[in-house]
C-alpha positions in Angstrom: 24.8 -10.2 38.8 23.3 -8.8 35.6 24.0 -10.1 32.1 22.7 -8.0 29.2 21.8 -10.7 26.7 21.2 -8.1 23.9 24.9 -7.2 24.0 25.9 -10.8 23.4 24.6 -10.7 19.9 26.8 -7.7 18.9 30.3 -9.0 18.1 31.8 -5.5 18.3 30.5 -5.0 21.9 32.5 -6.1 24.9 30.4 -8.3 27.1 30.8 -7.9 30.8 29.3 -9.7 33.8 29.0 -7.4 36.9 31.5 -5.0 35.4 34.1 -7.7 34.6 35.1 -9.1 31.2 33.5 -12.5 30.7 36.8 -14.5 30.4 38.1 -13.1 33.6 34.8 -13.6 35.4 34.6 -17.3 34.3 38.3 -17.9 35.2 37.7 -16.3 38.6 34.5 -18.2 39.3 36.2 -21.5 38.3 39.1 -20.7 40.7 36.8 -19.7 43.5 35.0 -23.0 43.4 38.1 -25.1 42.8 37.2 -26.1 39.3 40.2 -26.7 37.0 40.6 -24.7 33.9 40.0 -27.8 31.6 36.6 -28.5 33.3 35.7 -24.8 33.2 36.4 -24.7 29.4 34.3 -27.9 28.9 31.4 -26.4 30.8 31.6 -23.1 29.0 31.9 -24.9 25.6 28.9 -27.0 26.4 26.9 -23.9 27.3 27.9 -22.2 24.1 27.0 -25.3 22.1 23.6 -25.6 23.8 22.8 -21.9 23.1 23.9 -22.2 19.5 21.7 -25.3 19.0 18.8 -23.6 20.6 19.0 -20.5 18.5 19.5 -22.5 15.3 16.4 -24.6 16.1 14.4 -21.4 16.8 15.5 -19.9 13.5 14.5 -23.0 11.5 10.8 -22.9 12.6 10.8 -19.1 11.9 12.1 -19.7 8.4 9.5 -22.4 7.9 6.7 -20.0 8.9 8.0 -17.3 6.5 8.2 -19.9 3.7 4.7 -21.1 4.4 3.5 -17.5 4.3 5.3 -16.9 1.0 3.9 -20.1 -0.5 0.4 -18.8 0.1 0.9 -15.4 -1.5 3.6 -15.9 -4.2 3.4 -18.0 -7.3 6.0 -20.7 -8.0 7.7 -18.5 -10.5 8.0 -15.7 -8.0 9.5 -18.0 -5.4 11.9 -19.4 -8.0 13.0 -15.8 -8.7 13.6 -15.3 -5.0 15.7 -18.4 -4.9 17.7 -17.2 -7.9 18.3 -13.9 -6.2 19.3 -15.7 -3.0 21.8 -17.8 -4.9 23.3 -14.7 -6.5 23.6 -12.9 -3.2 24.6 -15.7 -0.8 26.2 -18.2 -3.1 25.1 -21.7 -4.0 26.2 -23.5 -0.8 22.9 -23.1 0.9 20.7 -23.2 -2.2 19.1 -26.5 -1.3 18.1 -25.3 2.1 16.6 -22.1 0.6 14.8 -24.2 -2.1 13.2 -26.4 0.5 12.2 -23.4 2.5 10.6 -21.7 -0.5 9.0 -24.9 -1.7 10.9 -24.8 -5.0 12.7 -27.8 -6.3 
């Protein structure tokens, strides 16, 4: 069984496990081992939640490393300008996170 993890990140790509669509594979596997659909969904949901949390935590240290690098090479005014551009592009919902990452209050 081979799962191409790179394909998982492309929402337009259909993910398959051993040539079978993921939903059908999981449903068949659950049926083969006598696992009810409710339990199969809980296990799958837990796996998705764990993966999402892991990727989020990985992204946060990467953002902190970039911010630390920017803090060393950019002046406060330049980082404030980046924050302003971020707010114009992405909206103000995540402005406080970006401000913390850039070291601008």
